[in-house]
Residue, then its C-alpha position, 0 to 999 in steps of 0.5 A: m559415501e561416494f557411489y557411482n560418481t555420486y556422493i551420499d551424505r550421512n543420515s540420508k537415502k539416495d537412488v542411483s541408476i547404473y548404466i548397463t545399456d541404452e535399454v538396461s540399468l541397475d537401479v540402486t538405493v543407497i541408505c547411509g546411516k547417521n553413524e559409520g559402520k559396515t556396508l551391507v548389500l542386498t539384492s533380489a530378482v536375479h531370477g525373474c519369477e522369485y518374488v518374495g525377496v523383491k517385495t521384501l527389499m521394496d519394503l526395506k527401502k521405505e522402512l529403513e531410517p538412516e538416523r537409526m543406523s550405523g553403517n550403510v545398506i545398498i539395496i538392488p531389488f531388480v537385478n534382472k528387471e526385464g526378467f522380473l517384468r516379463g515373468e521369465k523363469r531363471i533367464v535374462p530375456y535379452d540373451g537367454k542366460n542365467l545371470n547366476r552362472v556368468f560370473p566372473a563377468n565380461e565387460n564386453g559380453t551380452v546383457s547378462e555379462k554386462i549386468a554382472y560386470a557392473i555388480e563386480k565393478y560398482i557393488y562388490p567394492k562397497a560391500d562388507f557383507l552381501a545377501d542375495l535373496h531368492s525363492g522357489d521358481i514357478n515350478e519349484r517347491l522349496t523349504s527355506f534355507i541359506f547357502f553359504s560359500v565354502s569355496a571362499e577363503e576360510s576366514v571369509s566363509k566363516i564370517g558368512e556362516e556366522g551371518a547365516k546363523s544369525m537369521s531365523f532359518d532351520y537350515r544352512v547349506a555349505s555350497t562350493s558354487k563359484n560363478g553366481l552373484y553371491s558365490y563370486a563375491g565370496q571369491k573376491g573376499i566378501p562374506s556372502l549368502l544366498l537366501e531361499r524363502g518362498q516357492q512356486g513363483l508366489w509371494s505372501d505377506n507372511e513370507v515377506t514379513a519373515y524375510k524382513k525379519n531375517m534382514y533385520e536380524l542380519m543388520s543387527h548381527l553386523g551392528i548396523i541397527e541396535e535392535k537385538f534378536e534371539k539367536p535361532e536354532q539352525k542345522r548345518i548341512d555339509i552334504a547335498k545332492y543336486i539331481e538333474s534330468p539327463c534328457d527331455s522327459l517326464w518327471y514324477p516326484y515322490y517327495n516334496a520340499g521339507d519332507k524327511i527321507k531315508k537312505g534307499d527311498i525312491l525320490g522320484e523317477i523320469k519317464d519318456l514321452e510314452d510314459n516308460t520309466i527311464e530312471k529312478y532316483i534313490a536317496e543315498f543318505d537320510g536327509i531332507v528335501l531342500y527343493n524339487t521341481t513340480s512340472l511334469g515336463v523337464k528339459e535336459k539338465d533341468s533340476l529335478v530334486s535336491y536333498g541335504k544330509l541330516 
């Protein structure tokens, strides 16, 4: 397999560094199986404080055995390495941008855009399937679920959704996003998913073990490994609401991630800095809270709560 001017033999692993700037690189591990097959791309640390996926991919780099694989796995544990090392919430420290909002990329743009451009140029063309691993940020409670793209062509979306259904998550959520790492991959014809597991900037061995099982389930589904798994039960969520703060304020959530809600329930309220109520948020349908912000103080346009219709 040829990757970034480097040839990787079958039945081998190789680390490759993609140049971004003099200070920034994209460190990639390419694992080429003994036999031919599909290529799966796995990424994490798009957001610096989401750790479960990072530890999962670090472990997989060591665990995967090329001689037992048919196909290839390309692993990028630290897409936003500086953000990860600094513990920066959501942004790339060099330019303050959310890497999951800058696709399609500008080759001559800021660091975030250059990272995105490198992914578009060197990673996307190799991918038969892509999974971007996330968790709840330091101020986010989150129930585990998968986003699959419905903004891609129907055939691409269907392949992505089938991949989602192969993994042990309770919910998969249809997403119309187009400007993130996984969602823009869908626009380019690559079946892709964004996975969410873990919360509040924490990680545990149990969460990593669960995430690794998900990766093996996906590799089995794609035919990269021979190990078989039982197909999990999973619910599809077609309608989700994403509520953001209209102003700098205080946030009081009444429900937490994973809670079941009824139409008409008060999900939470925002107040001004004198503790006077500005607005209460009412559930528009029965459903489940997917994630919610836990911090008292929020900025304008910060996420407050998301819930999906059941």
